[in-house]
C-alpha positions as CSV (number, residue, x, y, z in Angstrom):
1,X,50.4,0.5,12.5
2,X,51.6,0.2,16.1
3,X,54.9,-1.4,16.6
4,X,54.9,-4.5,18.7
5,X,57.6,-6.0,20.9
6,X,57.5,-9.8,21.4
7,X,59.0,-11.1,24.7
8,X,59.4,-14.8,25.6
9,X,59.3,-15.5,29.4
10,X,61.7,-18.4,30.1
11,X,59.9,-19.8,33.2
12,X,62.5,-22.5,33.6
13,X,63.3,-25.3,36.1
14,X,67.1,-25.1,36.6
15,X,69.6,-27.1,38.8
16,X,71.8,-25.3,41.2
17,X,75.5,-25.9,40.4
18,X,74.8,-27.4,36.9
19,X,76.2,-24.4,35.1
20,X,76.8,-26.1,31.8
21,X,73.5,-27.9,31.9
22,X,71.6,-24.6,32.7
23,X,73.4,-22.8,29.9
24,X,72.4,-25.6,27.4
25,X,68.8,-25.5,28.6
26,X,68.7,-21.7,28.0
27,X,70.4,-22.0,24.6
28,X,67.6,-24.4,23.5
29,X,64.9,-22.2,25.0
30,X,66.3,-19.1,23.2
31,X,66.4,-20.9,19.9
32,X,62.8,-22.1,20.4
33,X,61.7,-18.6,21.4
34,X,63.3,-17.2,18.2
35,X,62.1,-19.9,15.8
36,X,58.7,-20.9,17.2
37,X,57.5,-17.8,19.1
38,X,59.2,-15.3,16.8
39,X,60.3,-13.4,19.9
40,X,62.5,-10.4,19.8
41,X,63.7,-11.0,23.4
42,X,63.8,-13.9,25.8
43,X,64.0,-13.4,29.6
44,X,65.6,-15.9,32.0
45,X,65.4,-15.9,35.8
46,X,67.6,-14.4,38.5
47,X,71.0,-16.3,38.7
48,X,69.8,-18.6,36.0
49,X,73.3,-19.8,35.1
50,X,74.1,-21.1,38.6
51,X,70.6,-21.8,39.7
52,X,69.1,-20.3,42.8
53,X,70.2,-20.2,45.6
54,X,73.8,-21.2,44.9
55,X,74.7,-20.5,48.6
56,X,78.4,-21.1,49.4
57,X,79.1,-22.4,45.9
58,X,79.6,-18.6,45.3
59,X,82.6,-18.7,47.5
60,X,84.4,-21.3,45.4
61,X,87.2,-19.7,43.3
62,X,86.5,-21.7,40.2
63,X,82.8,-20.8,40.1
64,X,83.4,-17.5,38.2
65,X,85.5,-19.3,35.7
66,X,82.7,-21.9,35.0
67,X,80.1,-19.1,34.7
68,X,82.2,-17.2,32.2
69,X,82.7,-20.3,30.1
70,X,79.0,-21.1,30.1
71,X,78.2,-17.4,29.3
72,X,80.6,-17.8,26.4
73,X,78.7,-20.8,25.2
74,X,75.5,-18.8,25.2
75,X,77.0,-16.0,23.3
76,X,78.4,-18.4,20.7
77,X,75.2,-20.4,20.2
78,X,72.5,-17.8,20.4
79,X,71.8,-15.4,17.5
80,X,68.9,-13.5,16.0
81,X,67.3,-12.8,19.4
82,X,68.2,-10.7,22.4
83,X,68.6,-12.5,25.7
84,X,68.5,-11.2,29.3
85,X,70.1,-13.7,31.7
86,X,70.8,-13.6,35.4
87,X,74.2,-14.8,36.8
88,X,76.9,-13.9,39.4
89,X,79.4,-11.5,37.9
90,X,82.8,-10.6,39.5
91,X,83.8,-7.0,38.7
92,X,85.8,-4.3,40.6
93,X,87.0,-7.0,42.9
94,X,83.5,-7.7,44.1
95,X,80.7,-10.2,43.3
96,X,77.4,-8.9,42.0
97,X,74.0,-10.5,41.4
98,X,73.8,-9.5,37.8
99,X,71.6,-9.5,34.7
100,X,73.1,-9.0,31.3
101,X,71.7,-8.3,27.8
102,X,73.3,-10.7,25.3
103,X,73.1,-9.4,21.8
104,X,75.0,-10.4,18.6
105,X,77.5,-12.6,20.4
106,X,78.4,-9.9,23.0
107,X,77.4,-8.8,26.4
108,X,75.8,-5.5,25.5
109,X,74.9,-4.2,28.9
110,X,74.8,-5.4,32.6
111,X,72.7,-4.5,35.6
112,X,73.7,-5.2,39.2
113,X,70.9,-5.9,41.7
114,X,70.4,-3.0,44.2
115,X,68.4,-4.5,47.1
116,X,70.0,-7.6,48.6
117,X,67.6,-9.5,50.9
118,X,69.1,-10.7,54.1
119,X,66.2,-12.2,56.1
120,X,64.3,-15.5,56.3
121,X,65.8,-17.9,53.7
122,X,67.9,-15.1,52.1
123,X,71.4,-14.2,52.9
124,X,72.6,-12.4,49.7
125,X,74.7,-9.9,51.7
126,X,76.9,-12.8,52.6
127,X,78.0,-13.0,49.0
128,X,77.1,-10.0,46.9
129,X,77.9,-6.3,46.7
130,X,74.9,-4.0,46.0
131,X,74.6,-2.2,42.7
132,X,73.7,1.5,42.4
133,X,73.1,2.4,38.8
134,X,70.0,1.9,36.6
135,X,70.1,0.0,33.4
136,X,67.9,1.0,30.4
137,X,68.2,-0.9,27.2
138,X,67.0,-0.1,23.7
139,X,64.9,-3.1,22.6
140,X,63.5,-2.5,19.1
141,X,63.4,1.2,19.7
142,X,61.7,0.9,23.1
143,X,63.6,1.9,26.3
144,X,63.4,-1.1,28.6
145,X,64.7,-1.2,32.2
146,X,66.0,-4.2,34.1
147,X,65.5,-4.9,37.8
148,X,66.1,-8.1,39.8
149,X,63.7,-9.7,42.3
150,X,63.9,-7.7,45.6
151,X,64.4,-4.5,43.7
152,X,60.7,-4.5,43.0
153,X,59.8,-4.7,46.7
154,X,61.2,-1.2,47.4
155,X,60.4,2.0,45.6
156,X,63.8,3.2,44.7
157,X,65.1,0.9,41.9
158,X,61.9,1.1,39.7
159,X,61.7,4.9,40.2
160,X,65.4,5.3,39.3
161,X,64.9,3.1,36.2
162,X,61.9,5.1,35.0
163,X,63.7,8.4,35.7
164,X,66.5,7.1,33.5
165,X,64.0,6.8,30.6
166,X,62.5,3.3,30.8
167,X,59.0,3.0,29.5
168,X,58.8,-0.7,30.3
169,X,60.4,-2.5,33.2
170,X,61.4,-6.2,33.3
171,X,61.9,-7.8,36.7
172,X,63.6,-11.2,36.8
173,X,63.1,-13.3,39.9
174,X,63.9,-16.3,42.0
175,X,61.1,-15.8,44.4
176,X,60.2,-18.9,46.5
177,X,56.7,-20.0,47.2
178,X,54.7,-19.8,50.4
179,X,51.0,-19.8,50.9
180,X,49.3,-16.8,49.2
181,X,52.6,-15.5,48.0
182,X,51.3,-14.9,44.5
183,X,48.7,-12.4,45.7
184,X,51.4,-10.6,47.7
185,X,53.7,-10.4,44.7
186,X,50.9,-9.1,42.4
187,X,49.9,-6.4,44.9
188,X,53.5,-5.1,45.2
189,X,54.2,-5.2,41.4
190,X,50.9,-3.5,40.6
191,X,51.7,-0.8,43.2
192,X,55.1,-0.1,41.5
193,X,53.4,0.0,38.1
194,X,50.8,2.5,39.2
195,X,53.2,4.7,41.1
196,X,55.5,5.0,38.1
197,X,53.0,4.7,35.2
198,X,54.9,1.9,33.6
199,X,54.1,-1.7,32.6
200,X,56.1,-4.4,34.4
201,X,56.9,-7.8,33.1
202,X,57.5,-10.2,36.1
203,X,59.4,-13.4,35.4
204,X,59.9,-16.0,38.1
205,X,61.9,-19.2,38.4
206,X,60.0,-22.6,38.7
207,X,61.1,-25.8,40.4
208,X,62.2,-27.4,43.7
209,X,65.6,-26.7,45.3
210,X,66.2,-28.4,48.6
211,X,63.6,-26.9,51.0
212,X,62.5,-24.1,48.6
213,X,59.9,-24.4,45.8
214,X,59.7,-21.7,43.1
215,X,56.2,-21.5,41.7
216,X,56.8,-19.6,38.5
217,X,53.4,-17.8,38.2
218,X,55.0,-15.1,36.0
219,X,52.8,-12.2,35.0
220,X,52.5,-8.8,33.3
221,X,50.8,-5.7,34.5
222,X,50.1,-2.5,32.6
223,X,50.9,1.0,33.8
224,X,47.6,1.1,35.7
225,X,48.6,-1.9,37.7
226,X,46.1,-4.2,36.0
227,X,47.1,-7.8,35.2
228,X,47.1,-8.4,31.5
229,X,48.6,-11.9,31.4
230,X,49.7,-14.7,33.8
231,X,51.6,-17.9,33.1
232,X,50.7,-21.2,34.9
233,X,52.0,-21.7,38.4
234,X,54.3,-24.7,39.0
235,X,54.7,-25.4,35.3
236,X,57.9,-25.0,33.3
237,X,57.5,-23.3,29.9
238,X,58.1,-20.5,27.4
239,X,55.3,-18.0,27.4
240,X,55.0,-15.2,24.8
241,X,54.2,-11.6,25.9
242,X,53.4,-9.0,23.3
243,X,53.8,-5.3,24.1
244,X,52.4,-2.5,21.9
245,X,55.0,0.2,21.6
246,X,55.1,3.7,20.0
247,X,53.5,6.7,21.6
248,X,52.1,4.6,24.4
249,X,53.6,1.3,25.7
250,X,50.8,-1.1,26.5
251,X,50.9,-4.9,27.1
252,X,48.5,-6.9,24.8
253,X,45.9,-8.7,26.8
254,X,46.5,-12.5,26.8
255,X,45.7,-15.6,28.8
256,X,45.4,-15.0,32.6
257,X,45.6,-18.4,34.3
258,X,43.1,-18.6,37.2
259,X,44.0,-18.3,40.8
260,X,44.7,-21.6,42.6
261,X,42.9,-22.3,45.8
262,X,45.0,-22.3,49.0
263,X,44.9,-26.1,49.1
264,X,45.6,-26.6,45.4
265,X,48.6,-24.2,45.5
266,X,50.1,-25.9,48.6
267,X,49.5,-29.4,47.3
268,X,51.1,-28.4,43.9
269,X,54.1,-27.0,45.8
270,X,54.6,-30.1,47.8
271,X,54.4,-32.3,44.7
272,X,56.9,-30.2,42.8
273,X,59.3,-30.1,45.8
274,X,59.2,-33.9,46.2
275,X,59.5,-34.6,42.5
276,X,62.5,-32.3,42.0
277,X,64.3,-33.4,45.2
278,X,64.0,-37.1,44.1
279,X,64.9,-36.4,40.5
280,X,67.7,-33.9,41.0
281,X,69.4,-36.2,43.5
282,X,68.9,-39.2,41.3
283,X,66.9,-41.5,43.6
284,X,65.1,-44.4,41.9
285,X,61.9,-43.7,43.8
286,X,60.4,-43.3,47.3
287,X,59.6,-45.5,50.2
288,X,57.2,-44.6,52.9
289,X,56.2,-46.1,56.2
290,X,52.4,-46.3,55.9
291,X,50.7,-46.3,59.3
292,X,47.0,-46.0,58.5
293,X,47.0,-42.4,59.7
294,X,46.4,-39.2,57.8
295,X,50.0,-37.9,57.7
296,X,51.4,-41.0,56.0
297,X,48.3,-41.2,53.8
298,X,48.8,-37.6,52.5
299,X,52.6,-38.3,52.0
300,X,51.8,-41.4,50.0
301,X,49.5,-39.4,47.7
302,X,52.0,-36.7,47.3
303,X,54.7,-39.2,46.4
304,X,52.6,-41.0,43.9
305,X,51.5,-37.8,42.2
306,X,55.1,-36.5,42.2
307,X,56.9,-39.4,40.6
308,X,54.3,-42.0,39.6
309,X,52.8,-44.9,41.6
310,X,55.2,-47.4,40.0
311,X,58.2,-45.8,41.7
312,X,56.6,-45.7,45.2
313,X,56.7,-48.3,47.9
314,X,54.5,-48.3,51.0
315,X,55.5,-50.4,54.0
316,X,53.2,-51.2,56.9
317,X,55.3,-52.2,59.9
318,X,52.8,-53.4,62.5
319,X,53.6,-53.4,66.2
320,X,51.7,-55.0,69.0
321,X,49.7,-51.8,69.3
322,X,48.7,-51.4,65.6
323,X,44.9,-51.6,65.2
324,X,43.1,-53.8,62.7
325,X,41.6,-50.5,61.4
326,X,45.1,-49.2,60.6
327,X,46.1,-52.4,58.8
328,X,42.9,-52.4,56.7
329,X,43.1,-48.6,55.8
330,X,46.8,-48.7,54.9
331,X,46.4,-51.6,52.6
332,X,43.2,-50.1,51.0
333,X,45.0,-46.8,50.3
334,X,48.0,-48.5,48.8
335,X,45.8,-50.6,46.5
336,X,43.7,-47.5,45.5
337,X,46.9,-45.6,44.5
338,X,48.5,-48.7,42.8
339,X,51.8,-48.4,44.7
340,X,53.8,-51.4,45.8
341,X,52.7,-52.5,49.3
342,X,54.7,-54.5,51.8
343,X,53.9,-55.8,55.3
344,X,56.5,-56.3,57.9
345,X,55.7,-57.2,61.5
346,X,58.0,-55.6,64.0
347,X,56.6,-57.5,67.0
348,X,59.4,-60.1,67.3
349,X,62.0,-57.4,66.7
350,X,60.5,-55.3,69.5
351,X,60.6,-58.3,71.8
352,X,64.2,-58.9,71.0
353,X,65.1,-55.3,71.8
354,X,63.3,-55.5,75.1
355,X,65.0,-58.8,76.0
356,X,68.4,-57.4,75.1
357,X,67.7,-54.4,77.4
358,X,66.1,-56.4,80.2
359,X,69.0,-56.0,82.6
360,X,69.6,-52.4,81.8
361,X,65.9,-51.5,82.4
362,X,65.5,-53.7,85.5
363,X,63.3,-52.1,88.1
364,X,62.2,-49.3,85.7
365,X,58.6,-49.0,84.5
366,X,57.8,-48.9,80.8
367,X,57.6,-45.4,79.4
368,X,58.2,-43.5,76.1
369,X,61.5,-45.4,75.8
370,X,59.6,-48.5,74.6
371,X,57.5,-46.4,72.3
372,X,60.6,-44.9,70.7
373,X,62.2,-48.3,70.3
374,X,59.3,-49.3,68.0
375,X,59.7,-46.1,66.0
376,X,63.5,-46.7,65.7
377,X,63.0,-50.3,64.5
378,X,60.8,-48.9,61.7
379,X,63.3,-46.3,60.8
380,X,66.0,-48.9,60.5
381,X,63.9,-51.1,58.3
382,X,63.0,-48.2,56.0
383,X,66.6,-47.1,55.7
384,X,67.6,-50.7,54.9
385,X,65.0,-50.8,52.1
386,X,66.3,-47.4,50.9
387,X,70.0,-48.7,50.8
388,X,69.1,-51.8,48.9
389,X,66.7,-50.3,46.3
390,X,68.0,-46.7,45.9
391,X,64.6,-45.4,46.9
392,X,64.6,-42.4,49.2
393,X,62.7,-42.6,52.5
394,X,60.1,-39.9,52.8
395,X,59.3,-39.1,56.4
396,X,55.7,-38.3,57.3
397,X,55.9,-35.9,60.3
398,X,54.0,-32.7,60.1
399,X,54.9,-29.2,61.4
400,X,52.7,-29.5,64.5
401,X,54.7,-32.6,65.6
402,X,58.0,-31.1,64.6
403,X,57.2,-27.9,66.6
404,X,56.6,-29.7,69.9
405,X,59.0,-32.6,69.4
406,X,56.2,-35.2,69.1
407,X,58.5,-37.3,67.0
408,X,61.3,-39.8,67.5
409,X,64.9,-39.1,66.6
410,X,66.3,-41.9,64.4
411,X,62.8,-43.3,64.3
412,X,59.9,-41.7,62.4
413,X,62.3,-38.8,61.8
414,X,64.8,-41.0,59.9
415,X,64.8,-40.4,56.2
416,X,66.0,-38.3,53.3
417,X,63.2,-35.8,52.8
418,X,60.4,-34.6,55.1
419,X,57.5,-34.1,52.7
420,X,55.1,-32.4,55.1
421,X,57.5,-30.9,57.6
422,X,56.1,-27.4,57.1
423,X,52.4,-28.4,57.0
424,X,50.4,-28.0,60.2
425,X,48.2,-30.9,61.2
426,X,45.0,-29.0,60.5
427,X,46.2,-28.2,57.0
428,X,47.2,-31.9,56.6
429,X,43.5,-32.8,56.9
430,X,42.5,-30.1,54.4
431,X,45.1,-31.2,51.9
432,X,44.0,-34.8,52.3
433,X,40.4,-33.8,51.7
434,X,41.4,-31.8,48.6
435,X,43.2,-34.9,47.2
436,X,40.2,-37.1,47.9
437,X,38.1,-34.8,45.8
438,X,40.3,-35.5,42.8
439,X,39.9,-39.2,43.4
440,X,38.9,-40.8,46.7
441,X,42.0,-42.8,47.6
442,X,42.2,-42.2,51.4
443,X,39.7,-44.2,53.4
444,X,37.0,-42.1,55.2
445,X,37.9,-43.6,58.5
446,X,41.4,-42.0,58.3
447,X,39.7,-38.6,58.7
448,X,37.2,-39.6,61.4
449,X,39.4,-41.5,63.9
450,X,41.3,-39.7,66.6
451,X,45.0,-39.3,65.7
452,X,47.3,-41.8,67.3
453,X,50.9,-42.9,67.1
454,X,49.8,-46.4,68.1
455,X,52.9,-47.1,70.2
456,X,51.1,-47.9,73.4
457,X,47.7,-49.3,74.4
458,X,44.7,-47.0,73.4
459,X,47.1,-44.1,72.8
460,X,45.9,-40.8,71.3
461,X,47.8,-37.7,70.4
462,X,45.6,-35.7,72.8
463,X,47.2,-37.7,75.7
464,X,50.3,-35.6,75.1
465,X,49.1,-32.6,73.2
466,X,46.2,-30.1,73.1
467,X,43.7,-30.8,70.3
468,X,45.3,-29.7,67.0
469,X,42.5,-27.1,66.5
470,X,44.0,-25.4,69.6
471,X,47.6,-26.3,69.1
472,X,48.1,-25.1,65.5
473,X,46.9,-21.5,66.1
474,X,49.3,-21.2,69.1
475,X,52.2,-22.6,67.1
476,X,51.4,-20.2,64.2
477,X,51.5,-17.2,66.6
478,X,54.8,-18.4,68.3
479,X,56.7,-20.0,65.5
480,X,55.7,-17.9,62.5
481,X,54.7,-14.5,64.0
482,X,57.2,-14.5,67.0
483,X,54.5,-13.6,69.5
484,X,55.3,-13.9,73.2
485,X,53.4,-16.1,75.7
486,X,51.6,-12.9,76.9
487,X,50.5,-11.9,73.4
488,X,49.1,-15.4,72.8
489,X,47.3,-15.6,76.1
490,X,45.9,-12.1,75.6
491,X,44.4,-13.4,72.3
492,X,42.2,-15.7,74.3
493,X,44.2,-18.9,74.7
494,X,44.4,-20.8,78.0
495,X,47.6,-19.7,79.9
496,X,48.6,-23.2,81.1
497,X,48.2,-24.6,77.6
498,X,50.2,-21.8,76.0
499,X,53.1,-22.1,78.5
500,X,53.2,-25.9,78.1
501,X,53.3,-25.6,74.3
502,X,56.0,-22.9,74.2
503,X,58.1,-24.9,76.6
504,X,57.8,-28.0,74.3
505,X,58.8,-25.9,71.3
506,X,61.8,-24.3,73.0
507,X,63.3,-27.6,74.3
508,X,63.0,-29.5,71.1
509,X,65.3,-27.4,68.9
510,X,67.9,-30.2,69.0
511,X,65.4,-32.6,67.3
512,X,64.5,-30.1,64.5
513,X,68.2,-29.4,63.8
514,X,68.7,-33.1,63.1
515,X,65.5,-33.5,60.9
516,X,65.5,-34.1,57.2
517,X,65.0,-31.1,54.9
518,X,61.4,-30.6,53.8
519,X,59.3,-28.4,51.5
520,X,58.8,-24.9,52.7
521,X,55.2,-23.7,52.3
522,X,54.9,-21.1,55.1
523,X,56.7,-17.8,55.6
524,X,58.6,-19.3,58.6
525,X,59.7,-22.9,58.2
526,X,62.1,-24.8,60.4
527,X,65.5,-24.8,58.8
528,X,66.8,-21.8,56.8
529,X,64.0,-19.6,58.0
530,X,64.2,-20.1,61.8
531,X,67.7,-20.5,63.3
532,X,67.6,-20.9,67.0
533,X,70.5,-22.0,69.3
534,X,70.4,-25.5,70.5
535,X,71.8,-24.5,73.9
536,X,70.0,-21.5,75.3
537,X,68.9,-20.1,78.7
538,X,66.2,-18.1,77.0
539,X,62.8,-19.4,78.0
540,X,60.1,-17.9,75.8
541,X,57.3,-19.5,77.8
542,X,58.3,-17.5,81.0
543,X,56.0,-14.6,82.2
544,X,58.8,-12.0,82.0
545,X,59.7,-12.3,78.4
546,X,59.0,-9.6,75.8
547,X,57.3,-10.0,72.5
548,X,58.8,-10.7,69.1
549,X,59.5,-8.9,65.9
550,X,56.3,-9.6,63.9
551,X,55.8,-11.8,60.8
552,X,58.4,-12.6,58.2
553,X,57.7,-10.9,54.8
554,X,59.4,-10.0,51.5
555,X,60.3,-11.8,48.4
C-alpha cells in the first residue's frame, strides 16, 4: 500500500503587528488540522507571525523579542503535528525572512528566503538579508523542500532544493492580488514543477492589509505542472492536501475551485479589502456620499456586501445643480440595498460660503472655485457624521479621476478609505453591471446617463476630459506600462489628447499624495506602487522625452 502524506494548508487572514493574536490563531488552526483533518503537517503563510507586510515594524528593537515569545507559545501549545511557519528571524547579526519547521516542541530546521523582491509594493531589501542555502526536511520519510514566495519566480531556489534531494517542494507566500494574478502564478509554478520534475504545494495568505489584498487561491501542481487541487480564492480556511509517497511522489487529485471571471475576482478583492480595513481598524461601519452616479453606486454596493447593509449609511447632499434624476436614483438604490439613507441640502451652506467670500471674490467670475466649495462642504458633513458615529467615510473617486486630478482635495477626496481608487471608470461600469446581475440594485438610468459631477449647470465629465473609452487606455499605457507620449501616439491615439492627458497626470501628483489609501487591483496602483516626486521639472508629455521601463511584474 502506498504511503500518504497529509498536509493542511493554513490559508489564513492575519493582522499585521498582532503577533500574539496571529500565534493564537495558528495554534488553533494546527490543533484543528491535527484533530479534524488528521494532517501530518500544517503550512502557514510567509511572515505569518507578524503579518505581511510588517514594513518598518521590522526596525523596532522589541519586535524580535515579541516574535520569539510568540514562537515559544506555538512550540509549547502544538504537539502531534509538524508545523511550517513564516516569521522574521534575527541571526548572525542580520534579519532574515524565515520559515521554520516546528516539531516536538523545538525548532527543527529553518530556511531563509533567497530572492528578496524590491519593486512595486515590495521593499524587502530594506529589511532582510538574503539566504543562500536550501532546506530539505524529512516529513514521514519524504524529503520535502521549503521555499518562500519570490523564490518560486526564479529558477535557482527550486533547482537548488531539488538538487539537495527534495522530492516535493512547499512554497509559502504573501502574494498580493491584482487582476489575472492567479493565472500568472499558476503558469510560473507549473513551469518550475515541469522543469524540475517535482510536485509543488503553493500556499498563499488571504485578507486585506491597507492597500493590499491577498487572495489566497492556494493550489497544488504535480511534477508535470498539472493542477491537482485549488482552494477557494478570497476565503479563509484549512484545506487538506494528500500526497502519495513512496517510489513516486504524486499529489492526490482533489477539488479544483473554478476560475473567477475578471469582474468577480476584482469585485471580491474590493469587498475583502473594504471589510478588513473597516474591521481591523475597528470602525463601526461606513458612510458614503451617494450622488446618483455610478461611482458612488458601486461603492455603496461594495460596502453593503463587505460589512452588511445595517452598518452602512448613504447620504445624499443635494446642491443647486443636483438633478431630480440623481435624487430619485440615489434614494432608489439605498432602498434596494436596505442601507440607512439621509438627505441633507447643502444649498444654504453654499450660499453662506459665497456670501462670506463675496468681498474676496469681488470682480472675479465664477469658476471651479465655486464647484470645489460644494465638494468641500460635502466632505465636511461626511467627516462630521464619521466623527459622531464612528463610521468610516468611504470616498468614491475612481482611478481615471485620480490620474488626471478630476477630484477636489478636502472635498470628494476627504475620507478614510478610497474603495475604488485603483478602478478605471470603464471597469467601474463593468463591475456595476456584474453586481446588478446578482441582484438589480443600481437603477438602469445610472448606466445610461452621461457622467457628471453636477457642480455647475448642465455639467458633464466630457467638458473637462476625453470620453472614458479614450481616456482609460491612454492612462493604462502611461501609468501602468510607463509608455511615453510618443509610444501612445504611435499606437493610434490623438496627439493633442495624449499630451493633454499626460500633462494632467503629471501636475496632479500632489493630490494623489494626499488621497486616502485604497484597494490595489492593478499591477501599478497609486501609492506604494508608483512613487513620483511632487516637485519635478520632468514633463512626460513633452515631445523630447524617452519611453519608460515596461510593465510591472512579479509576485
